[in-house]
Backbone atoms as SQL, in Angstrom:
CREATE TABLE atoms (id INTEGER PRIMARY KEY, chain TEXT, resi INTEGER, resn TEXT, atom TEXT, x REAL, y REAL, z REAL);
INSERT INTO atoms VALUES
  (1, 'A', 1, 'MET', 'N', -2.813, 4.216, -6.796),
  (2, 'A', 1, 'MET', 'CA', -3.399, 3.183, -7.610),
  (3, 'A', 1, 'MET', 'C', -3.670, 1.971, -6.720),
  (4, 'A', 2, 'ALA', 'N', -4.865, 1.488, -6.799),
  (5, 'A', 2, 'ALA', 'CA', -5.261, 0.343, -5.981),
  (6, 'A', 2, 'ALA', 'C', -4.858, -0.967, -6.648),
  (7, 'A', 3, 'THR', 'N', -4.577, -1.928, -5.836),
  (8, 'A', 3, 'THR', 'CA', -4.288, -3.270, -6.336),
  (9, 'A', 3, 'THR', 'C', -4.764, -4.282, -5.307),
  (10, 'A', 4, 'ASP', 'N', -4.960, -5.488, -5.741),
  (11, 'A', 4, 'ASP', 'CA', -5.410, -6.515, -4.817),
  (12, 'A', 4, 'ASP', 'C', -4.285, -7.483, -4.444),
  (13, 'A', 5, 'ASP', 'N', -3.135, -7.350, -5.086),
  (14, 'A', 5, 'ASP', 'CA', -2.012, -8.214, -4.759),
  (15, 'A', 5, 'ASP', 'C', -0.703, -7.439, -4.885),
  (16, 'A', 6, 'HIS', 'N', -0.090, -7.129, -3.767),
  (17, 'A', 6, 'HIS', 'CA', 1.173, -6.400, -3.753),
  (18, 'A', 6, 'HIS', 'C', 2.372, -7.326, -3.852),
  (19, 'A', 7, 'GLY', 'N', 2.145, -8.627, -3.795),
  (20, 'A', 7, 'GLY', 'CA', 3.220, -9.596, -3.960),
  (21, 'A', 7, 'GLY', 'C', 4.047, -9.807, -2.706),
  (22, 'A', 8, 'GLN', 'N', 5.283, -10.265, -2.942),
  (23, 'A', 8, 'GLN', 'CA', 6.219, -10.544, -1.854),
  (24, 'A', 8, 'GLN', 'C', 7.534, -9.833, -2.132),
  (25, 'A', 9, 'CYS', 'N', 8.292, -9.607, -1.079),
  (26, 'A', 9, 'CYS', 'CA', 9.620, -9.006, -1.223),
  (27, 'A', 9, 'CYS', 'C', 10.505, -9.953, -2.024),
  (28, 'A', 10, 'LYS', 'N', 11.233, -9.411, -2.996),
  (29, 'A', 10, 'LYS', 'CA', 12.106, -10.252, -3.821),
  (30, 'A', 10, 'LYS', 'C', 13.333, -10.739, -3.052),
  (31, 'A', 11, 'ASN', 'N', 13.630, -10.125, -1.902),
  (32, 'A', 11, 'ASN', 'CA', 14.804, -10.514, -1.119),
  (33, 'A', 11, 'ASN', 'C', 14.490, -11.528, -0.021),
  (34, 'A', 12, 'CYS', 'N', 13.464, -11.223, 0.778),
  (35, 'A', 12, 'CYS', 'CA', 13.201, -12.081, 1.940),
  (36, 'A', 12, 'CYS', 'C', 11.882, -12.837, 1.858),
  (37, 'A', 13, 'GLY', 'N', 11.038, -12.553, 0.862),
  (38, 'A', 13, 'GLY', 'CA', 9.778, -13.256, 0.708),
  (39, 'A', 13, 'GLY', 'C', 8.655, -12.755, 1.604),
  (40, 'A', 14, 'PHE', 'N', 8.844, -11.624, 2.279),
  (41, 'A', 14, 'PHE', 'CA', 7.832, -11.052, 3.170),
  (42, 'A', 14, 'PHE', 'C', 6.573, -10.697, 2.380),
  (43, 'A', 15, 'ASP', 'N', 5.402, -11.069, 2.891),
  (44, 'A', 15, 'ASP', 'CA', 4.122, -10.779, 2.246),
  (45, 'A', 15, 'ASP', 'C', 3.824, -9.279, 2.359),
  (46, 'A', 16, 'LEU', 'N', 3.701, -8.596, 1.227),
  (47, 'A', 16, 'LEU', 'CA', 3.503, -7.151, 1.215),
  (48, 'A', 16, 'LEU', 'C', 2.033, -6.748, 1.153),
  (49, 'A', 17, 'ASN', 'N', 1.112, -7.714, 1.250),
  (50, 'A', 17, 'ASN', 'CA', -0.317, -7.418, 1.256),
  (51, 'A', 17, 'ASN', 'C', -0.768, -7.023, 2.648),
  (52, 'A', 18, 'GLY', 'N', -1.472, -5.901, 2.719),
  (53, 'A', 18, 'GLY', 'CA', -2.062, -5.466, 3.979),
  (54, 'A', 18, 'GLY', 'C', -3.534, -5.853, 4.028),
  (55, 'A', 19, 'ASP', 'N', -4.266, -5.251, 4.945),
  (56, 'A', 19, 'ASP', 'CA', -5.701, -5.501, 5.062),
  (57, 'A', 19, 'ASP', 'C', -6.439, -4.919, 3.855),
  (58, 'A', 20, 'ARG', 'N', -7.657, -5.371, 3.658),
  (59, 'A', 20, 'ARG', 'CA', -8.491, -4.810, 2.596),
  (60, 'A', 20, 'ARG', 'C', -8.929, -3.407, 3.001),
  (61, 'A', 21, 'VAL', 'N', -8.905, -2.498, 2.030),
  (62, 'A', 21, 'VAL', 'CA', -9.247, -1.104, 2.277),
  (63, 'A', 21, 'VAL', 'C', -10.698, -0.984, 2.749),
  (64, 'A', 22, 'TYR', 'N', -11.620, -1.656, 2.076),
  (65, 'A', 22, 'TYR', 'CA', -13.035, -1.603, 2.472),
  (66, 'A', 22, 'TYR', 'C', -13.215, -2.061, 3.914),
  (67, 'A', 23, 'ASP', 'N', -12.566, -3.172, 4.292),
  (68, 'A', 23, 'ASP', 'CA', -12.709, -3.707, 5.653),
  (69, 'A', 23, 'ASP', 'C', -12.224, -2.718, 6.699),
  (70, 'A', 24, 'THR', 'N', -11.150, -1.987, 6.384),
  (71, 'A', 24, 'THR', 'CA', -10.630, -0.983, 7.305),
  (72, 'A', 24, 'THR', 'C', -11.686, 0.082, 7.593),
  (73, 'A', 25, 'PHE', 'N', -12.337, 0.561, 6.530),
  (74, 'A', 25, 'PHE', 'CA', -13.330, 1.617, 6.720),
  (75, 'A', 25, 'PHE', 'C', -14.651, 1.083, 7.254),
  (76, 'A', 26, 'PHE', 'N', -14.974, -0.183, 7.004),
  (77, 'A', 26, 'PHE', 'CA', -16.176, -0.760, 7.595),
  (78, 'A', 26, 'PHE', 'C', -16.011, -0.869, 9.110),
  (79, 'A', 27, 'GLU', 'N', -14.818, -1.245, 9.556),
  (80, 'A', 27, 'GLU', 'CA', -14.546, -1.296, 10.998),
  (81, 'A', 27, 'GLU', 'C', -14.624, 0.090, 11.620),
  (82, 'A', 28, 'LYS', 'N', -14.168, 1.096, 10.875),
  (83, 'A', 28, 'LYS', 'CA', -14.158, 2.464, 11.398),
  (84, 'A', 28, 'LYS', 'C', -15.570, 3.043, 11.466),
  (85, 'A', 29, 'TYR', 'N', -16.347, 2.910, 10.386),
  (86, 'A', 29, 'TYR', 'CA', -17.657, 3.549, 10.319),
  (87, 'A', 29, 'TYR', 'C', -18.808, 2.648, 10.735),
  (88, 'A', 30, 'GLY', 'N', -18.649, 1.336, 10.575),
  (89, 'A', 30, 'GLY', 'CA', -19.690, 0.411, 10.992),
  (90, 'A', 30, 'GLY', 'C', -20.861, 0.279, 10.039),
  (91, 'A', 31, 'ASN', 'N', -20.775, 0.889, 8.857),
  (92, 'A', 31, 'ASN', 'CA', -21.867, 0.725, 7.898),
  (93, 'A', 31, 'ASN', 'C', -21.325, 0.660, 6.471),
  (94, 'A', 32, 'HIS', 'N', -22.090, -0.024, 5.632),
  (95, 'A', 32, 'HIS', 'CA', -21.678, -0.299, 4.257),
  (96, 'A', 32, 'HIS', 'C', -21.577, 0.971, 3.405),
  (97, 'A', 33, 'VAL', 'N', -22.494, 1.911, 3.596),
  (98, 'A', 33, 'VAL', 'CA', -22.533, 3.110, 2.749),
  (99, 'A', 33, 'VAL', 'C', -21.270, 3.948, 2.922),
  (100, 'A', 34, 'ASP', 'N', -20.911, 4.268, 4.155),
  (101, 'A', 34, 'ASP', 'CA', -19.715, 5.086, 4.401),
  (102, 'A', 34, 'ASP', 'C', -18.435, 4.336, 4.051),
  (103, 'A', 35, 'ALA', 'N', -18.404, 3.044, 4.333),
  (104, 'A', 35, 'ALA', 'CA', -17.214, 2.249, 4.005),
  (105, 'A', 35, 'ALA', 'C', -17.012, 2.189, 2.496),
  (106, 'A', 36, 'THR', 'N', -18.077, 1.993, 1.742),
  (107, 'A', 36, 'THR', 'CA', -17.985, 1.944, 0.285),
  (108, 'A', 36, 'THR', 'C', -17.565, 3.288, -0.289),
  (109, 'A', 37, 'ALA', 'N', -18.156, 4.358, 0.218),
  (110, 'A', 37, 'ALA', 'CA', -17.828, 5.694, -0.279),
  (111, 'A', 37, 'ALA', 'C', -16.360, 6.032, -0.029),
  (112, 'A', 38, 'THR', 'N', -15.877, 5.739, 1.146),
  (113, 'A', 38, 'THR', 'CA', -14.485, 6.058, 1.471),
  (114, 'A', 38, 'THR', 'C', -13.514, 5.155, 0.725),
  (115, 'A', 39, 'ALA', 'N', -13.803, 3.867, 0.644),
  (116, 'A', 39, 'ALA', 'CA', -12.930, 2.943, -0.085),
  (117, 'A', 39, 'ALA', 'C', -12.860, 3.310, -1.562),
  (118, 'A', 40, 'SER', 'N', -13.959, 3.799, -2.121),
  (119, 'A', 40, 'SER', 'CA', -13.957, 4.174, -3.539),
  (120, 'A', 40, 'SER', 'C', -13.036, 5.361, -3.803),
  (121, 'A', 41, 'MET', 'N', -12.781, 6.185, -2.805),
  (122, 'A', 41, 'MET', 'CA', -11.829, 7.287, -2.956),
  (123, 'A', 41, 'MET', 'C', -10.408, 6.773, -3.170),
  (124, 'A', 42, 'TYR', 'N', -10.164, 5.534, -2.766),
  (125, 'A', 42, 'TYR', 'CA', -8.870, 4.892, -2.944),
  (126, 'A', 42, 'TYR', 'C', -8.875, 3.945, -4.143),
  (127, 'A', 43, 'GLY', 'N', -9.950, 3.954, -4.916),
  (128, 'A', 43, 'GLY', 'CA', -10.065, 3.063, -6.073),
  (129, 'A', 43, 'GLY', 'C', -10.388, 1.633, -5.703),
  (130, 'A', 44, 'CYS', 'N', -10.989, 1.438, -4.533),
  (131, 'A', 44, 'CYS', 'CA', -11.266, 0.094, -4.030),
  (132, 'A', 44, 'CYS', 'C', -12.765, -0.110, -3.839),
  (133, 'A', 45, 'ARG', 'N', -13.150, -1.343, -3.622),
  (134, 'A', 45, 'ARG', 'CA', -14.538, -1.696, -3.331),
  (135, 'A', 45, 'ARG', 'C', -14.519, -2.925, -2.417),
  (136, 'A', 46, 'LYS', 'N', -15.709, -3.341, -1.999),
  (137, 'A', 46, 'LYS', 'CA', -15.791, -4.502, -1.119),
  (138, 'A', 46, 'LYS', 'C', -15.217, -5.719, -1.836),
  (139, 'A', 47, 'GLY', 'N', -14.249, -6.369, -1.223),
  (140, 'A', 47, 'GLY', 'CA', -13.643, -7.567, -1.792),
  (141, 'A', 47, 'GLY', 'C', -12.494, -7.317, -2.751),
  (142, 'A', 48, 'TRP', 'N', -12.153, -6.056, -3.028),
  (143, 'A', 48, 'TRP', 'CA', -11.043, -5.768, -3.939),
  (144, 'A', 48, 'TRP', 'C', -10.324, -4.500, -3.510),
  (145, 'A', 49, 'GLY', 'N', -9.018, -4.595, -3.408),
  (146, 'A', 49, 'GLY', 'CA', -8.175, -3.456, -3.037),
  (147, 'A', 49, 'GLY', 'C', -7.590, -3.636, -1.651),
  (148, 'A', 50, 'ARG', 'N', -6.280, -3.680, -1.588),
  (149, 'A', 50, 'ARG', 'CA', -5.589, -3.867, -0.313),
  (150, 'A', 50, 'ARG', 'C', -4.609, -2.729, -0.062),
  (151, 'A', 51, 'TRP', 'N', -4.327, -2.513, 1.210),
  (152, 'A', 51, 'TRP', 'CA', -3.236, -1.635, 1.593),
  (153, 'A', 51, 'TRP', 'C', -1.943, -2.385, 1.319),
  (154, 'A', 52, 'GLY', 'N', -0.902, -1.675, 0.947),
  (155, 'A', 52, 'GLY', 'CA', 0.407, -2.290, 0.761),
  (156, 'A', 52, 'GLY', 'C', 1.287, -2.014, 1.973),
  (157, 'A', 53, 'LYS', 'N', 2.209, -2.903, 2.249),
  (158, 'A', 53, 'LYS', 'CA', 3.110, -2.740, 3.397),
  (159, 'A', 53, 'LYS', 'C', 4.461, -2.150, 3.003),
  (160, 'A', 54, 'ALA', 'N', 4.764, -2.125, 1.705),
  (161, 'A', 54, 'ALA', 'CA', 6.051, -1.584, 1.264),
  (162, 'A', 54, 'ALA', 'C', 6.109, -0.084, 1.547),
  (163, 'A', 55, 'ILE', 'N', 7.287, 0.418, 1.831),
  (164, 'A', 55, 'ILE', 'CA', 7.495, 1.830, 2.161),
  (165, 'A', 55, 'ILE', 'C', 8.143, 2.523, 0.961),
  (166, 'A', 56, 'TYR', 'N', 7.554, 3.642, 0.539),
  (167, 'A', 56, 'TYR', 'CA', 8.030, 4.377, -0.638),
  (168, 'A', 56, 'TYR', 'C', 9.015, 5.455, -0.216),
  (169, 'A', 57, 'PHE', 'N', 10.182, 5.476, -0.847),
  (170, 'A', 57, 'PHE', 'CA', 11.194, 6.485, -0.558),
  (171, 'A', 57, 'PHE', 'C', 11.451, 7.335, -1.794),
  (172, 'A', 58, 'LYS', 'N', 11.330, 8.653, -1.617),
  (173, 'A', 58, 'LYS', 'CA', 11.720, 9.594, -2.661),
  (174, 'A', 58, 'LYS', 'C', 13.121, 10.074, -2.292),
  (175, 'A', 59, 'ASN', 'N', 14.016, 10.105, -3.258),
  (176, 'A', 59, 'ASN', 'CA', 15.399, 10.477, -2.986),
  (177, 'A', 59, 'ASN', 'C', 15.786, 11.746, -3.727),
  (178, 'A', 60, 'TYR', 'N', 16.575, 12.574, -3.050),
  (179, 'A', 60, 'TYR', 'CA', 17.098, 13.808, -3.638),
  (180, 'A', 60, 'TYR', 'C', 18.572, 13.920, -3.285),
  (181, 'A', 61, 'ASP', 'N', 19.344, 14.553, -4.165),
  (182, 'A', 61, 'ASP', 'CA', 20.744, 14.786, -3.833),
  (183, 'A', 61, 'ASP', 'C', 20.881, 16.096, -3.058),
  (184, 'A', 62, 'GLU', 'N', 22.121, 16.496, -2.764),
  (185, 'A', 62, 'GLU', 'CA', 22.352, 17.685, -1.943),
  (186, 'A', 62, 'GLU', 'C', 21.879, 18.985, -2.608),
  (187, 'A', 63, 'ASN', 'N', 21.679, 18.964, -3.925),
  (188, 'A', 63, 'ASN', 'CA', 21.170, 20.142, -4.646),
  (189, 'A', 63, 'ASN', 'C', 19.676, 20.033, -4.935),
  (190, 'A', 64, 'TYR', 'N', 19.017, 19.100, -4.286),
  (191, 'A', 64, 'TYR', 'CA', 17.575, 18.867, -4.411),
  (192, 'A', 64, 'TYR', 'C', 17.152, 18.389, -5.799),
  (193, 'A', 65, 'ASN', 'N', 18.062, 17.761, -6.497),
  (194, 'A', 65, 'ASN', 'CA', 17.713, 17.112, -7.756),
  (195, 'A', 65, 'ASN', 'C', 17.144, 15.744, -7.434),
  (196, 'A', 66, 'LYS', 'N', 16.059, 15.415, -8.100),
  (197, 'A', 66, 'LYS', 'CA', 15.385, 14.147, -7.803),
  (198, 'A', 66, 'LYS', 'C', 16.210, 12.969, -8.295),
  (199, 'A', 67, 'LEU', 'N', 16.371, 11.977, -7.417),
  (200, 'A', 67, 'LEU', 'CA', 17.037, 10.720, -7.727),
  (201, 'A', 67, 'LEU', 'C', 15.962, 9.645, -7.879),
  (202, 'A', 68, 'PRO', 'N', 16.309, 8.482, -8.416),
  (203, 'A', 68, 'PRO', 'CA', 15.303, 7.417, -8.554),
  (204, 'A', 68, 'PRO', 'C', 14.680, 7.038, -7.210),
  (205, 'A', 69, 'SER', 'N', 13.367, 6.875, -7.223),
  (206, 'A', 69, 'SER', 'CA', 12.636, 6.468, -6.018),
  (207, 'A', 69, 'SER', 'C', 12.681, 4.951, -5.880),
  (208, 'A', 70, 'LYS', 'N', 12.329, 4.461, -4.692),
  (209, 'A', 70, 'LYS', 'CA', 12.339, 3.013, -4.496),
  (210, 'A', 70, 'LYS', 'C', 11.313, 2.622, -3.445),
  (211, 'A', 71, 'TRP', 'N', 10.872, 1.372, -3.536),
  (212, 'A', 71, 'TRP', 'CA', 9.989, 0.754, -2.553),
  (213, 'A', 71, 'TRP', 'C', 10.840, -0.152, -1.683),
  (214, 'A', 72, 'VAL', 'N', 10.712, -0.019, -0.359),
  (215, 'A', 72, 'VAL', 'CA', 11.540, -0.766, 0.588),
  (216, 'A', 72, 'VAL', 'C', 10.667, -1.679, 1.442),
  (217, 'A', 73, 'CYS', 'N', 11.151, -2.876, 1.654),
  (218, 'A', 73, 'CYS', 'CA', 10.459, -3.863, 2.480),
  (219, 'A', 73, 'CYS', 'C', 10.582, -3.475, 3.962),
  (220, 'A', 74, 'PRO', 'N', 9.482, -3.496, 4.716),
  (221, 'A', 74, 'PRO', 'CA', 9.570, -3.168, 6.136),
  (222, 'A', 74, 'PRO', 'C', 10.250, -4.249, 6.971),
  (223, 'A', 75, 'GLU', 'N', 10.386, -5.440, 6.418),
  (224, 'A', 75, 'GLU', 'CA', 10.989, -6.558, 7.147),
  (225, 'A', 75, 'GLU', 'C', 12.518, -6.557, 7.027),
  (226, 'A', 76, 'CYS', 'N', 13.031, -6.466, 5.802),
  (227, 'A', 76, 'CYS', 'CA', 14.482, -6.582, 5.598),
  (228, 'A', 76, 'CYS', 'C', 15.163, -5.253, 5.227),
  (229, 'A', 77, 'SER', 'N', 14.381, -4.213, 5.001),
  (230, 'A', 77, 'SER', 'CA', 14.882, -2.875, 4.654),
  (231, 'A', 77, 'SER', 'C', 15.641, -2.822, 3.325),
  (232, 'A', 78, 'GLU', 'N', 15.368, -3.757, 2.458),
  (233, 'A', 78, 'GLU', 'CA', 15.972, -3.769, 1.120),
  (234, 'A', 78, 'GLU', 'C', 14.902, -3.386, 0.104),
  (235, 'A', 79, 'GLU', 'N', 15.352, -3.002, -1.098),
  (236, 'A', 79, 'GLU', 'CA', 14.411, -2.688, -2.175),
  (237, 'A', 79, 'GLU', 'C', 13.610, -3.941, -2.503),
  (238, 'A', 80, 'CYS', 'N', 12.282, -3.818, -2.512),
  (239, 'A', 80, 'CYS', 'CA', 11.465, -5.032, -2.593),
  (240, 'A', 80, 'CYS', 'C', 10.809, -5.276, -3.958),
  (241, 'A', 81, 'TYR', 'N', 10.859, -4.344, -4.884),
  (242, 'A', 81, 'TYR', 'CA', 10.257, -4.580, -6.210),
  (243, 'A', 81, 'TYR', 'C', 11.312, -4.488, -7.280);
């Protein structure tokens, strides 16, 4: 799911917004058509949609039963949402 504001870490205040998705693909392809097409696959468009910096962890116990997942801040390594 795309978003334009990932917020800040609730523990350390680290900015969790990355670069804009469209800008990433415009730098890669060098043209508007390919950048728009690829960014739209991520639910983004020019001027809207950012990469997030938070790291998603899926957890399982020793019997492979799913435990609650969490988003972790890359700066302080604590749960950030």
